[in-house]
PDB file with SEQRES, HELIX, SHEET and CRYST1 records, atoms N, CA, C and O in Angstrom:
SEQRES   1 A   83  UNK UNK UNK UNK UNK UNK UNK UNK UNK UNK UNK UNK UNK          
SEQRES   2 A   83  UNK UNK UNK UNK UNK UNK UNK UNK UNK UNK UNK UNK UNK          
SEQRES   3 A   83  UNK UNK UNK UNK UNK UNK UNK UNK UNK UNK UNK UNK UNK          
SEQRES   4 A   83  UNK UNK UNK UNK UNK UNK UNK UNK UNK UNK UNK UNK UNK          
SEQRES   5 A   83  UNK UNK UNK UNK UNK UNK UNK UNK UNK UNK UNK UNK UNK          
SEQRES   6 A   83  UNK UNK UNK UNK UNK UNK UNK UNK UNK UNK UNK UNK UNK          
SEQRES   7 A   83  UNK UNK UNK UNK UNK                                          
HELIX    1 AA1 UNK A    7  UNK A   17  1                                  11    
HELIX    2 AA2 UNK A   25  UNK A   32  1                                   8    
HELIX    3 AA3 UNK A   36  UNK A   48  1                                  13    
HELIX    4 AA4 UNK A   66  UNK A   82  1                                  17    
SHEET    1 AA1 2 UNK A  52  UNK A  56  0                                        
SHEET    2 AA1 2 UNK A  60  UNK A  64 -1                                        
CRYST1    1.000    1.000    1.000  90.00  90.00  90.00 P 1           1          
ATOM      1  N   UNK A   1      41.674 203.499  53.634  1.00  0.00           N  
ATOM      2  CA  UNK A   1      41.171 203.181  54.966  1.00  0.00           C  
ATOM      3  C   UNK A   1      41.862 201.912  55.470  1.00  0.00           C  
ATOM      4  O   UNK A   1      41.879 200.898  54.772  1.00  0.00           O  
ATOM      5  N   UNK A   2      42.432 201.962  56.680  1.00  0.00           N  
ATOM      6  CA  UNK A   2      43.135 200.789  57.210  1.00  0.00           C  
ATOM      7  C   UNK A   2      42.166 199.635  57.475  1.00  0.00           C  
ATOM      8  O   UNK A   2      40.987 199.866  57.739  1.00  0.00           O  
ATOM      9  N   UNK A   3      42.655 198.407  57.405  1.00  0.00           N  
ATOM     10  CA  UNK A   3      41.782 197.270  57.666  1.00  0.00           C  
ATOM     11  C   UNK A   3      41.288 197.264  59.116  1.00  0.00           C  
ATOM     12  O   UNK A   3      41.958 197.772  60.016  1.00  0.00           O  
ATOM     13  N   UNK A   4      40.128 196.692  59.317  1.00  0.00           N  
ATOM     14  CA  UNK A   4      39.526 196.622  60.648  1.00  0.00           C  
ATOM     15  C   UNK A   4      40.343 195.673  61.538  1.00  0.00           C  
ATOM     16  O   UNK A   4      40.743 194.594  61.102  1.00  0.00           O  
ATOM     17  N   UNK A   5      40.580 196.083  62.771  1.00  0.00           N  
ATOM     18  CA  UNK A   5      41.328 195.251  63.719  1.00  0.00           C  
ATOM     19  C   UNK A   5      40.391 194.264  64.398  1.00  0.00           C  
ATOM     20  O   UNK A   5      39.207 194.536  64.600  1.00  0.00           O  
ATOM     21  N   UNK A   6      40.948 193.125  64.742  1.00  0.00           N  
ATOM     22  CA  UNK A   6      40.174 192.134  65.493  1.00  0.00           C  
ATOM     23  C   UNK A   6      40.183 192.514  66.971  1.00  0.00           C  
ATOM     24  O   UNK A   6      40.983 193.343  67.405  1.00  0.00           O  
ATOM     25  N   UNK A   7      39.296 191.905  67.725  1.00  0.00           N  
ATOM     26  CA  UNK A   7      39.257 192.139  69.172  1.00  0.00           C  
ATOM     27  C   UNK A   7      40.557 191.670  69.822  1.00  0.00           C  
ATOM     28  O   UNK A   7      41.043 192.285  70.770  1.00  0.00           O  
ATOM     29  N   UNK A   8      41.110 190.582  69.308  1.00  0.00           N  
ATOM     30  CA  UNK A   8      42.380 190.081  69.839  1.00  0.00           C  
ATOM     31  C   UNK A   8      43.502 191.085  69.617  1.00  0.00           C  
ATOM     32  O   UNK A   8      44.339 191.282  70.498  1.00  0.00           O  
ATOM     33  N   UNK A   9      43.530 191.721  68.454  1.00  0.00           N  
ATOM     34  CA  UNK A   9      44.549 192.731  68.180  1.00  0.00           C  
ATOM     35  C   UNK A   9      44.410 193.919  69.127  1.00  0.00           C  
ATOM     36  O   UNK A   9      45.407 194.441  69.625  1.00  0.00           O  
ATOM     37  N   UNK A  10      43.184 194.340  69.372  1.00  0.00           N  
ATOM     38  CA  UNK A  10      42.945 195.463  70.284  1.00  0.00           C  
ATOM     39  C   UNK A  10      43.348 195.071  71.703  1.00  0.00           C  
ATOM     40  O   UNK A  10      43.991 195.856  72.401  1.00  0.00           O  
ATOM     41  N   UNK A  11      42.980 193.871  72.136  1.00  0.00           N  
ATOM     42  CA  UNK A  11      43.375 193.404  73.468  1.00  0.00           C  
ATOM     43  C   UNK A  11      44.893 193.379  73.606  1.00  0.00           C  
ATOM     44  O   UNK A  11      45.431 193.809  74.627  1.00  0.00           O  
ATOM     45  N   UNK A  12      45.583 192.882  72.593  1.00  0.00           N  
ATOM     46  CA  UNK A  12      47.048 192.825  72.630  1.00  0.00           C  
ATOM     47  C   UNK A  12      47.644 194.230  72.706  1.00  0.00           C  
ATOM     48  O   UNK A  12      48.621 194.446  73.424  1.00  0.00           O  
ATOM     49  N   UNK A  13      47.075 195.181  71.981  1.00  0.00           N  
ATOM     50  CA  UNK A  13      47.570 196.560  72.026  1.00  0.00           C  
ATOM     51  C   UNK A  13      47.382 197.167  73.412  1.00  0.00           C  
ATOM     52  O   UNK A  13      48.270 197.851  73.920  1.00  0.00           O  
ATOM     53  N   UNK A  14      46.244 196.921  74.013  1.00  0.00           N  
ATOM     54  CA  UNK A  14      45.973 197.449  75.361  1.00  0.00           C  
ATOM     55  C   UNK A  14      46.952 196.833  76.360  1.00  0.00           C  
ATOM     56  O   UNK A  14      47.540 197.547  77.171  1.00  0.00           O  
ATOM     57  N   UNK A  15      47.128 195.514  76.306  1.00  0.00           N  
ATOM     58  CA  UNK A  15      48.039 194.842  77.230  1.00  0.00           C  
ATOM     59  C   UNK A  15      49.468 195.329  77.052  1.00  0.00           C  
ATOM     60  O   UNK A  15      50.184 195.516  78.036  1.00  0.00           O  
ATOM     61  N   UNK A  16      49.891 195.538  75.811  1.00  0.00           N  
ATOM     62  CA  UNK A  16      51.251 196.021  75.548  1.00  0.00           C  
ATOM     63  C   UNK A  16      51.442 197.431  76.096  1.00  0.00           C  
ATOM     64  O   UNK A  16      52.485 197.733  76.675  1.00  0.00           O  
ATOM     65  N   UNK A  17      50.459 198.281  75.920  1.00  0.00           N  
ATOM     66  CA  UNK A  17      50.553 199.664  76.388  1.00  0.00           C  
ATOM     67  C   UNK A  17      50.633 199.734  77.917  1.00  0.00           C  
ATOM     68  O   UNK A  17      51.322 200.595  78.465  1.00  0.00           O  
ATOM     69  N   UNK A  18      49.939 198.843  78.591  1.00  0.00           N  
ATOM     70  CA  UNK A  18      49.860 198.889  80.052  1.00  0.00           C  
ATOM     71  C   UNK A  18      50.966 198.113  80.753  1.00  0.00           C  
ATOM     72  O   UNK A  18      50.970 198.026  81.981  1.00  0.00           O  
ATOM     73  N   UNK A  19      51.893 197.553  80.007  1.00  0.00           N  
ATOM     74  CA  UNK A  19      52.948 196.700  80.571  1.00  0.00           C  
ATOM     75  C   UNK A  19      53.851 197.368  81.592  1.00  0.00           C  
ATOM     76  O   UNK A  19      53.925 196.930  82.740  1.00  0.00           O  
ATOM     77  N   UNK A  20      54.523 198.404  81.190  1.00  0.00           N  
ATOM     78  CA  UNK A  20      55.590 198.975  82.011  1.00  0.00           C  
ATOM     79  C   UNK A  20      55.068 199.741  83.224  1.00  0.00           C  
ATOM     80  O   UNK A  20      55.010 199.207  84.332  1.00  0.00           O  
ATOM     81  N   UNK A  21      54.693 200.983  83.002  1.00  0.00           N  
ATOM     82  CA  UNK A  21      54.236 201.837  84.099  1.00  0.00           C  
ATOM     83  C   UNK A  21      52.729 201.894  84.209  1.00  0.00           C  
ATOM     84  O   UNK A  21      52.195 202.630  85.039  1.00  0.00           O  
ATOM     85  N   UNK A  22      52.038 201.132  83.386  1.00  0.00           N  
ATOM     86  CA  UNK A  22      50.594 201.199  83.360  1.00  0.00           C  
ATOM     87  C   UNK A  22      50.130 202.358  82.498  1.00  0.00           C  
ATOM     88  O   UNK A  22      50.943 203.113  81.963  1.00  0.00           O  
ATOM     89  N   UNK A  23      48.828 202.494  82.369  1.00  0.00           N  
ATOM     90  CA  UNK A  23      48.272 203.569  81.549  1.00  0.00           C  
ATOM     91  C   UNK A  23      46.899 203.949  82.072  1.00  0.00           C  
ATOM     92  O   UNK A  23      46.151 203.109  82.573  1.00  0.00           O  
ATOM     93  N   UNK A  24      46.584 205.228  81.947  1.00  0.00           N  
ATOM     94  CA  UNK A  24      45.249 205.695  82.305  1.00  0.00           C  
ATOM     95  C   UNK A  24      44.290 205.357  81.164  1.00  0.00           C  
ATOM     96  O   UNK A  24      44.713 205.040  80.052  1.00  0.00           O  
ATOM     97  N   UNK A  25      43.008 205.431  81.459  1.00  0.00           N  
ATOM     98  CA  UNK A  25      42.005 205.170  80.430  1.00  0.00           C  
ATOM     99  C   UNK A  25      42.166 206.143  79.263  1.00  0.00           C  
ATOM    100  O   UNK A  25      42.017 205.749  78.107  1.00  0.00           O  
ATOM    101  N   UNK A  26      42.466 207.398  79.550  1.00  0.00           N  
ATOM    102  CA  UNK A  26      42.640 208.409  78.498  1.00  0.00           C  
ATOM    103  C   UNK A  26      43.806 208.038  77.589  1.00  0.00           C  
ATOM    104  O   UNK A  26      43.691 208.127  76.367  1.00  0.00           O  
ATOM    105  N   UNK A  27      44.915 207.626  78.168  1.00  0.00           N  
ATOM    106  CA  UNK A  27      46.077 207.245  77.362  1.00  0.00           C  
ATOM    107  C   UNK A  27      45.750 206.037  76.485  1.00  0.00           C  
ATOM    108  O   UNK A  27      46.144 205.988  75.319  1.00  0.00           O  
ATOM    109  N   UNK A  28      45.032 205.067  77.045  1.00  0.00           N  
ATOM    110  CA  UNK A  28      44.638 203.879  76.276  1.00  0.00           C  
ATOM    111  C   UNK A  28      43.763 204.287  75.096  1.00  0.00           C  
ATOM    112  O   UNK A  28      43.978 203.837  73.971  1.00  0.00           O  
ATOM    113  N   UNK A  29      42.772 205.145  75.360  1.00  0.00           N  
ATOM    114  CA  UNK A  29      41.863 205.594  74.305  1.00  0.00           C  
ATOM    115  C   UNK A  29      42.646 206.216  73.152  1.00  0.00           C  
ATOM    116  O   UNK A  29      42.432 205.862  71.993  1.00  0.00           O  
ATOM    117  N   UNK A  30      43.537 207.127  73.461  1.00  0.00           N  
ATOM    118  CA  UNK A  30      44.247 207.848  72.404  1.00  0.00           C  
ATOM    119  C   UNK A  30      45.310 207.002  71.718  1.00  0.00           C  
ATOM    120  O   UNK A  30      45.454 207.079  70.498  1.00  0.00           O  
ATOM    121  N   UNK A  31      46.052 206.206  72.459  1.00  0.00           N  
ATOM    122  CA  UNK A  31      47.147 205.454  71.837  1.00  0.00           C  
ATOM    123  C   UNK A  31      46.679 204.197  71.109  1.00  0.00           C  
ATOM    124  O   UNK A  31      47.316 203.763  70.149  1.00  0.00           O  
ATOM    125  N   UNK A  32      45.574 203.613  71.556  1.00  0.00           N  
ATOM    126  CA  UNK A  32      45.064 202.420  70.888  1.00  0.00           C  
ATOM    127  C   UNK A  32      44.059 202.800  69.793  1.00  0.00           C  
ATOM    128  O   UNK A  32      43.750 201.988  68.920  1.00  0.00           O  
ATOM    129  N   UNK A  33      43.558 204.025  69.843  1.00  0.00           N  
ATOM    130  CA  UNK A  33      42.656 204.495  68.796  1.00  0.00           C  
ATOM    131  C   UNK A  33      41.217 204.059  68.996  1.00  0.00           C  
ATOM    132  O   UNK A  33      40.542 203.659  68.047  1.00  0.00           O  
ATOM    133  N   UNK A  34      40.753 204.138  70.227  1.00  0.00           N  
ATOM    134  CA  UNK A  34      39.370 203.798  70.544  1.00  0.00           C  
ATOM    135  C   UNK A  34      38.675 205.046  71.052  1.00  0.00           C  
ATOM    136  O   UNK A  34      39.277 206.119  71.093  1.00  0.00           O  
ATOM    137  N   UNK A  35      37.414 204.919  71.440  1.00  0.00           N  
ATOM    138  CA  UNK A  35      36.747 206.016  72.125  1.00  0.00           C  
ATOM    139  C   UNK A  35      36.349 205.525  73.516  1.00  0.00           C  
ATOM    140  O   UNK A  35      36.452 204.335  73.813  1.00  0.00           O  
ATOM    141  N   UNK A  36      35.900 206.433  74.355  1.00  0.00           N  
ATOM    142  CA  UNK A  36      35.641 206.073  75.753  1.00  0.00           C  
ATOM    143  C   UNK A  36      34.535 205.030  75.896  1.00  0.00           C  
ATOM    144  O   UNK A  36      34.578 204.194  76.799  1.00  0.00           O  
ATOM    145  N   UNK A  37      33.557 205.079  75.016  1.00  0.00           N  
ATOM    146  CA  UNK A  37      32.486 204.083  75.061  1.00  0.00           C  
ATOM    147  C   UNK A  37      32.967 202.705  74.641  1.00  0.00           C  
ATOM    148  O   UNK A  37      32.536 201.693  75.193  1.00  0.00           O  
ATOM    149  N   UNK A  38      33.852 202.670  73.675  1.00  0.00           N  
ATOM    150  CA  UNK A  38      34.359 201.406  73.145  1.00  0.00           C  
ATOM    151  C   UNK A  38      35.378 200.767  74.090  1.00  0.00           C  
ATOM    152  O   UNK A  38      35.439 199.542  74.187  1.00  0.00           O  
ATOM    153  N   UNK A  39      36.165 201.566  74.777  1.00  0.00           N  
ATOM    154  CA  UNK A  39      37.237 201.015  75.609  1.00  0.00           C  
ATOM    155  C   UNK A  39      36.699 200.361  76.888  1.00  0.00           C  
ATOM    156  O   UNK A  39      37.334 199.453  77.425  1.00  0.00           O  
ATOM    157  N   UNK A  40      35.556 200.803  77.376  1.00  0.00           N  
ATOM    158  CA  UNK A  40      35.005 200.274  78.636  1.00  0.00           C  
ATOM    159  C   UNK A  40      34.876 198.757  78.656  1.00  0.00           C  
ATOM    160  O   UNK A  40      35.373 198.119  79.584  1.00  0.00           O  
ATOM    161  N   UNK A  41      34.214 198.151  77.646  1.00  0.00           N  
ATOM    162  CA  UNK A  41      34.084 196.681  77.702  1.00  0.00           C  
ATOM    163  C   UNK A  41      35.419 195.944  77.612  1.00  0.00           C  
ATOM    164  O   UNK A  41      35.584 194.884  78.216  1.00  0.00           O  
ATOM    165  N   UNK A  42      36.364 196.494  76.866  1.00  0.00           N  
ATOM    166  CA  UNK A  42      37.685 195.866  76.793  1.00  0.00           C  
ATOM    167  C   UNK A  42      38.359 195.879  78.152  1.00  0.00           C  
ATOM    168  O   UNK A  42      38.880 194.855  78.595  1.00  0.00           O  
ATOM    169  N   UNK A  43      38.356 197.029  78.822  1.00  0.00           N  
ATOM    170  CA  UNK A  43      38.990 197.127  80.138  1.00  0.00           C  
ATOM    171  C   UNK A  43      38.270 196.259  81.161  1.00  0.00           C  
ATOM    172  O   UNK A  43      38.910 195.625  81.999  1.00  0.00           O  
ATOM    173  N   UNK A  44      36.949 196.226  81.097  1.00  0.00           N  
ATOM    174  CA  UNK A  44      36.181 195.405  82.032  1.00  0.00           C  
ATOM    175  C   UNK A  44      36.524 193.926  81.846  1.00  0.00           C  
ATOM    176  O   UNK A  44      36.733 193.204  82.821  1.00  0.00           O  
ATOM    177  N   UNK A  45      36.580 193.489  80.611  1.00  0.00           N  
ATOM    178  CA  UNK A  45      36.878 192.078  80.330  1.00  0.00           C  
ATOM    179  C   UNK A  45      38.314 191.714  80.741  1.00  0.00           C  
ATOM    180  O   UNK A  45      38.548 190.664  81.339  1.00  0.00           O  
ATOM    181  N   UNK A  46      39.254 192.579  80.417  1.00  0.00           N  
ATOM    182  CA  UNK A  46      40.655 192.295  80.748  1.00  0.00           C  
ATOM    183  C   UNK A  46      40.894 192.301  82.255  1.00  0.00           C  
ATOM    184  O   UNK A  46      41.705 191.517  82.746  1.00  0.00           O  
ATOM    185  N   UNK A  47      40.206 193.167  83.000  1.00  0.00           N  
ATOM    186  CA  UNK A  47      40.358 193.154  84.462  1.00  0.00           C  
ATOM    187  C   UNK A  47      39.610 191.966  85.066  1.00  0.00           C  
ATOM    188  O   UNK A  47      40.076 191.364  86.033  1.00  0.00           O  
ATOM    189  N   UNK A  48      38.462 191.632  84.502  1.00  0.00           N  
ATOM    190  CA  UNK A  48      37.685 190.489  84.989  1.00  0.00           C  
ATOM    191  C   UNK A  48      38.481 189.188  84.857  1.00  0.00           C  
ATOM    192  O   UNK A  48      38.406 188.318  85.725  1.00  0.00           O  
ATOM    193  N   UNK A  49      39.229 189.061  83.786  1.00  0.00           N  
ATOM    194  CA  UNK A  49      40.035 187.859  83.541  1.00  0.00           C  
ATOM    195  C   UNK A  49      41.417 187.928  84.192  1.00  0.00           C  
ATOM    196  O   UNK A  49      42.236 187.030  84.002  1.00  0.00           O  
ATOM    197  N   UNK A  50      41.678 188.985  84.954  1.00  0.00           N  
ATOM    198  CA  UNK A  50      42.941 189.209  85.665  1.00  0.00           C  
ATOM    199  C   UNK A  50      44.134 189.400  84.733  1.00  0.00           C  
ATOM    200  O   UNK A  50      45.260 189.064  85.097  1.00  0.00           O  
ATOM    201  N   UNK A  51      43.899 189.939  83.530  1.00  0.00           N  
ATOM    202  CA  UNK A  51      44.980 190.285  82.614  1.00  0.00           C  
ATOM    203  C   UNK A  51      45.468 191.704  82.899  1.00  0.00           C  
ATOM    204  O   UNK A  51      46.615 192.044  82.608  1.00  0.00           O  
ATOM    205  N   UNK A  52      44.603 192.513  83.459  1.00  0.00           N  
ATOM    206  CA  UNK A  52      44.950 193.869  83.889  1.00  0.00           C  
ATOM    207  C   UNK A  52      44.584 194.011  85.347  1.00  0.00           C  
ATOM    208  O   UNK A  52      43.622 193.407  85.822  1.00  0.00           O  
ATOM    209  N   UNK A  53      45.364 194.819  86.058  1.00  0.00           N  
ATOM    210  CA  UNK A  53      45.005 195.173  87.427  1.00  0.00           C  
ATOM    211  C   UNK A  53      44.787 196.677  87.484  1.00  0.00           C  
ATOM    212  O   UNK A  53      45.409 197.438  86.743  1.00  0.00           O  
ATOM    213  N   UNK A  54      43.909 197.087  88.358  1.00  0.00           N  
ATOM    214  CA  UNK A  54      43.635 198.506  88.534  1.00  0.00           C  
ATOM    215  C   UNK A  54      44.466 199.002  89.702  1.00  0.00           C  
ATOM    216  O   UNK A  54      44.402 198.455  90.803  1.00  0.00           O  
ATOM    217  N   UNK A  55      45.249 200.049  89.451  1.00  0.00           N  
ATOM    218  CA  UNK A  55      46.090 200.649  90.485  1.00  0.00           C  
ATOM    219  C   UNK A  55      45.479 201.999  90.824  1.00  0.00           C  
ATOM    220  O   UNK A  55      45.437 202.902  89.989  1.00  0.00           O  
ATOM    221  N   UNK A  56      45.006 202.126  92.063  1.00  0.00           N  
ATOM    222  CA  UNK A  56      44.391 203.375  92.514  1.00  0.00           C  
ATOM    223  C   UNK A  56      45.455 204.249  93.148  1.00  0.00           C  
ATOM    224  O   UNK A  56      46.111 203.850  94.110  1.00  0.00           O  
ATOM    225  N   UNK A  57      45.618 205.418  92.614  1.00  0.00           N  
ATOM    226  CA  UNK A  57      46.503 206.410  93.208  1.00  0.00           C  
ATOM    227  C   UNK A  57      45.875 207.764  92.902  1.00  0.00           C  
ATOM    228  O   UNK A  57      44.656 207.919  92.985  1.00  0.00           O  
ATOM    229  N   UNK A  58      46.689 208.725  92.554  1.00  0.00           N  
ATOM    230  CA  UNK A  58      46.155 210.029  92.162  1.00  0.00           C  
ATOM    231  C   UNK A  58      45.193 209.865  90.984  1.00  0.00           C  
ATOM    232  O   UNK A  58      44.140 210.500  90.921  1.00  0.00           O  
ATOM    233  N   UNK A  59      45.592 208.990  90.051  1.00  0.00           N  
ATOM    234  CA  UNK A  59      44.765 208.648  88.892  1.00  0.00           C  
ATOM    235  C   UNK A  59      44.604 207.137  88.844  1.00  0.00           C  
ATOM    236  O   UNK A  59      45.497 206.403  89.267  1.00  0.00           O  
ATOM    237  N   UNK A  60      43.492 206.677  88.339  1.00  0.00           N  
ATOM    238  CA  UNK A  60      43.307 205.246  88.153  1.00  0.00           C  
ATOM    239  C   UNK A  60      44.142 204.799  86.968  1.00  0.00           C  
ATOM    240  O   UNK A  60      44.021 205.340  85.869  1.00  0.00           O  
ATOM    241  N   UNK A  61      44.979 203.820  87.197  1.00  0.00           N  
ATOM    242  CA  UNK A  61      45.879 203.318  86.174  1.00  0.00           C  
ATOM    243  C   UNK A  61      45.642 201.826  85.993  1.00  0.00           C  
ATOM    244  O   UNK A  61      45.353 201.110  86.951  1.00  0.00           O  
ATOM    245  N   UNK A  62      45.766 201.376  84.770  1.00  0.00           N  
ATOM    246  CA  UNK A  62      45.650 199.955  84.454  1.00  0.00           C  
ATOM    247  C   UNK A  62      47.044 199.416  84.167  1.00  0.00           C  
ATOM    248  O   UNK A  62      47.800 200.009  83.398  1.00  0.00           O  
ATOM    249  N   UNK A  63      47.385 198.276  84.797  1.00  0.00           N  
ATOM    250  CA  UNK A  63      48.707 197.679  84.612  1.00  0.00           C  
ATOM    251  C   UNK A  63      48.532 196.208  84.234  1.00  0.00           C  
ATOM    252  O   UNK A  63      47.695 195.507  84.801  1.00  0.00           O  
ATOM    253  N   UNK A  64      49.324 195.759  83.282  1.00  0.00           N  
ATOM    254  CA  UNK A  64      49.278 194.373  82.823  1.00  0.00           C  
ATOM    255  C   UNK A  64      49.878 193.458  83.891  1.00  0.00           C  
ATOM    256  O   UNK A  64      50.968 193.716  84.400  1.00  0.00           O  
ATOM    257  N   UNK A  65      49.165 192.400  84.219  1.00  0.00           N  
ATOM    258  CA  UNK A  65      49.637 191.410  85.186  1.00  0.00           C  
ATOM    259  C   UNK A  65      50.539 190.397  84.472  1.00  0.00           C  
ATOM    260  O   UNK A  65      50.667 190.432  83.248  1.00  0.00           O  
ATOM    261  N   UNK A  66      51.154 189.509  85.228  1.00  0.00           N  
ATOM    262  CA  UNK A  66      51.966 188.445  84.627  1.00  0.00           C  
ATOM    263  C   UNK A  66      51.104 187.562  83.730  1.00  0.00           C  
ATOM    264  O   UNK A  66      51.530 187.157  82.649  1.00  0.00           O  
ATOM    265  N   UNK A  67      49.900 187.270  84.184  1.00  0.00           N  
ATOM    266  CA  UNK A  67      48.962 186.483  83.374  1.00  0.00           C  
ATOM    267  C   UNK A  67      48.639 187.228  82.076  1.00  0.00           C  
ATOM    268  O   UNK A  67      48.524 186.616  81.014  1.00  0.00           O  
ATOM    269  N   UNK A  68      48.495 188.537  82.170  1.00  0.00           N  
ATOM    270  CA  UNK A  68      48.222 189.358  80.996  1.00  0.00           C  
ATOM    271  C   UNK A  68      49.390 189.395  80.030  1.00  0.00           C  
ATOM    272  O   UNK A  68      49.196 189.397  78.814  1.00  0.00           O  
ATOM    273  N   UNK A  69      50.616 189.426  80.571  1.00  0.00           N  
ATOM    274  CA  UNK A  69      51.809 189.421  79.711  1.00  0.00           C  
ATOM    275  C   UNK A  69      51.899 188.116  78.934  1.00  0.00           C  
ATOM    276  O   UNK A  69      52.266 188.107  77.759  1.00  0.00           O  
ATOM    277  N   UNK A  70      51.564 187.014  79.596  1.00  0.00           N  
ATOM    278  CA  UNK A  70      51.573 185.721  78.922  1.00  0.00           C  
ATOM    279  C   UNK A  70      50.511 185.692  77.819  1.00  0.00           C  
ATOM    280  O   UNK A  70      50.767 185.220  76.711  1.00  0.00           O  
ATOM    281  N   UNK A  71      49.323 186.200  78.132  1.00  0.00           N  
ATOM    282  CA  UNK A  71      48.250 186.248  77.136  1.00  0.00           C  
ATOM    283  C   UNK A  71      48.639 187.131  75.957  1.00  0.00           C  
ATOM    284  O   UNK A  71      48.351 186.794  74.808  1.00  0.00           O  
ATOM    285  N   UNK A  72      49.288 188.253  76.232  1.00  0.00           N  
ATOM    286  CA  UNK A  72      49.713 189.167  75.173  1.00  0.00           C  
ATOM    287  C   UNK A  72      50.721 188.485  74.248  1.00  0.00           C  
ATOM    288  O   UNK A  72      50.633 188.617  73.028  1.00  0.00           O  
ATOM    289  N   UNK A  73      51.670 187.762  74.824  1.00  0.00           N  
ATOM    290  CA  UNK A  73      52.649 187.046  74.003  1.00  0.00           C  
ATOM    291  C   UNK A  73      51.964 186.021  73.104  1.00  0.00           C  
ATOM    292  O   UNK A  73      52.344 185.849  71.946  1.00  0.00           O  
ATOM    293  N   UNK A  74      50.966 185.353  73.636  1.00  0.00           N  
ATOM    294  CA  UNK A  74      50.208 184.373  72.840  1.00  0.00           C  
ATOM    295  C   UNK A  74      49.445 185.061  71.709  1.00  0.00           C  
ATOM    296  O   UNK A  74      49.436 184.573  70.579  1.00  0.00           O  
ATOM    297  N   UNK A  75      48.812 186.183  72.007  1.00  0.00           N  
ATOM    298  CA  UNK A  75      48.068 186.920  70.991  1.00  0.00           C  
ATOM    299  C   UNK A  75      48.996 187.427  69.879  1.00  0.00           C  
ATOM    300  O   UNK A  75      48.651 187.374  68.699  1.00  0.00           O  
ATOM    301  N   UNK A  76      50.163 187.912  70.269  1.00  0.00           N  
ATOM    302  CA  UNK A  76      51.134 188.396  69.275  1.00  0.00           C  
ATOM    303  C   UNK A  76      51.613 187.233  68.417  1.00  0.00           C  
ATOM    304  O   UNK A  76      51.755 187.374  67.202  1.00  0.00           O  
ATOM    305  N   UNK A  77      51.859 186.107  69.030  1.00  0.00           N  
ATOM    306  CA  UNK A  77      52.316 184.919  68.300  1.00  0.00           C  
ATOM    307  C   UNK A  77      51.249 184.456  67.309  1.00  0.00           C  
ATOM    308  O   UNK A  77      51.575 184.117  66.172  1.00  0.00           O  
ATOM    309  N   UNK A  78      50.010 184.437  67.712  1.00  0.00           N  
ATOM    310  CA  UNK A  78      48.907 184.046  66.823  1.00  0.00           C  
ATOM    311  C   UNK A  78      48.834 185.004  65.641  1.00  0.00           C  
ATOM    312  O   UNK A  78      48.643 184.577  64.503  1.00  0.00           O  
ATOM    313  N   UNK A  79      48.983 186.283  65.906  1.00  0.00           N  
ATOM    314  CA  UNK A  79      48.960 187.294  64.839  1.00  0.00           C  
ATOM    315  C   UNK A  79      50.087 187.052  63.850  1.00  0.00           C  
ATOM    316  O   UNK A  79      49.886 187.172  62.641  1.00  0.00           O  
ATOM    317  N   UNK A  80      51.270 186.713  64.345  1.00  0.00           N  
ATOM    318  CA  UNK A  80      52.399 186.418  63.471  1.00  0.00           C  
ATOM    319  C   UNK A  80      52.118 185.213  62.583  1.00  0.00           C  
ATOM    320  O   UNK A  80      52.491 185.202  61.410  1.00  0.00           O  
ATOM    321  N   UNK A  81      51.470 184.211  63.134  1.00  0.00           N  
ATOM    322  CA  UNK A  81      51.162 183.013  62.374  1.00  0.00           C  
ATOM    323  C   UNK A  81      50.188 183.317  61.237  1.00  0.00           C  
ATOM    324  O   UNK A  81      50.360 182.821  60.124  1.00  0.00           O  
ATOM    325  N   UNK A  82      49.178 184.122  61.509  1.00  0.00           N  
ATOM    326  CA  UNK A  82      48.150 184.417  60.519  1.00  0.00           C  
ATOM    327  C   UNK A  82      48.532 185.483  59.515  1.00  0.00           C  
ATOM    328  O   UNK A  82      47.894 185.589  58.467  1.00  0.00           O  
ATOM    329  N   UNK A  83      49.550 186.276  59.801  1.00  0.00           N  
ATOM    330  CA  UNK A  83      49.888 187.341  58.857  1.00  0.00           C  
ATOM    331  C   UNK A  83      50.989 186.944  57.890  1.00  0.00           C  
ATOM    332  O   UNK A  83      51.379 187.741  57.037  1.00  0.00           O  
TER     333      UNK A  83                                                      
END                                                                             
């Protein structure tokens, strides 16, 4: 069984996934390995802190903001230090 991920690791994974073209909630759930109930608070917190922006089009997409990219780099750096 793989070790449990921290909230920071999950946040960094979500921010990394949403960087380029953004990602739908379904894509985030499957690629980050969460379920729909678990992903809601992460997305709410990341959008509340302006790390993600919601792009409304045919589908709702989440995209990492510049502030989010900076936060992601910091989270990755912290992970490197501790591992």
